C-alpha positions as CSV (number, residue, x, y, z in Angstrom):
1,M,42.2,89.1,96.1
2,R,40.6,85.7,96.2
3,I,40.5,83.8,99.5
4,A,39.3,80.2,100.2
5,F,38.0,79.0,103.5
6,F,38.3,75.3,104.3
7,G,37.2,73.4,107.4
8,K,35.2,70.4,108.7
9,H,33.6,71.5,111.9
10,I,32.9,74.8,113.5
11,P,32.2,75.0,117.2
12,Q,29.4,77.6,117.8
13,A,31.7,79.6,120.0
14,S,34.1,80.1,117.0
15,L,31.5,81.7,114.7
16,P,32.2,85.3,116.0
17,Y,35.9,84.9,115.2
18,I,35.2,83.5,111.7
19,Q,32.9,86.5,111.2
20,Q,35.7,88.8,112.1
21,L,38.0,87.1,109.5
22,V,35.3,87.3,106.8
23,D,34.6,91.0,107.6
24,A,38.3,91.9,107.6
25,T,39.0,90.2,104.3
26,A,35.8,91.7,102.8
27,T,37.0,95.2,103.6
28,M,40.1,94.5,101.7
29,G,38.0,93.6,98.7
30,A,38.4,89.8,98.9
31,E,36.3,87.4,96.9
32,H,35.4,84.5,99.1
33,Y,35.4,80.8,98.1
34,I,34.0,78.5,100.8
35,Y,34.2,74.7,101.0
36,Q,30.5,73.8,100.6
37,P,30.1,71.6,103.7
38,F,31.9,74.2,105.8
39,Y,29.7,77.0,104.4
40,Q,26.6,75.1,105.5
41,Q,27.9,75.4,109.1
42,M,29.1,79.0,108.6
43,A,25.6,80.0,107.4
44,K,24.3,79.4,110.9
45,G,26.1,82.5,112.2
46,V,28.3,84.2,109.6
47,T,27.0,86.8,107.2
48,F,28.6,87.9,103.9
49,T,28.4,91.2,102.2
50,K,28.6,89.4,98.8
51,T,27.4,85.8,98.2
52,P,30.5,83.6,98.4
53,L,31.4,81.1,95.7
54,L,31.2,77.5,96.9
55,F,33.5,74.6,96.0
56,S,33.4,70.9,96.9
57,E,36.8,69.8,95.7
58,F,40.2,71.5,95.9
59,S,40.7,71.2,92.2
60,E,37.9,73.7,91.7
61,V,39.9,76.5,93.5
62,E,43.4,75.3,92.7
63,R,45.3,78.1,91.0
64,K,42.3,80.4,91.3
65,V,42.7,81.6,94.9
66,D,45.5,83.7,96.4
67,F,45.1,82.4,100.0
68,L,43.5,79.4,101.6
69,F,42.5,79.6,105.3
70,S,42.3,76.1,106.8
71,I,40.2,76.5,110.0
72,G,40.5,73.6,112.4
73,G,43.0,71.2,113.8
74,D,46.0,69.4,112.2
75,G,43.7,66.9,110.5
76,T,41.9,69.7,108.8
77,L,45.2,71.2,107.7
78,L,46.3,67.8,106.3
79,D,43.0,67.5,104.4
80,A,43.5,70.9,102.9
81,T,46.8,69.9,101.2
């Protein structure tokens, strides 16, 4: 299973919840794809068991991932489409 994470801004208080999501999907054998600017923020408090693959444009993961988690508000969700 391949899962992409997309977002713009991560409040520090949200990092433990994102870690839970990363851990839960990793235990299911997921391969993680992370939007590069989002990964730079995630790296401040989220650890990965395997190095995630980074992308900078949606076209890089289009038709390659099974799920995309858009983490943020409605503007972030619109940007993910």
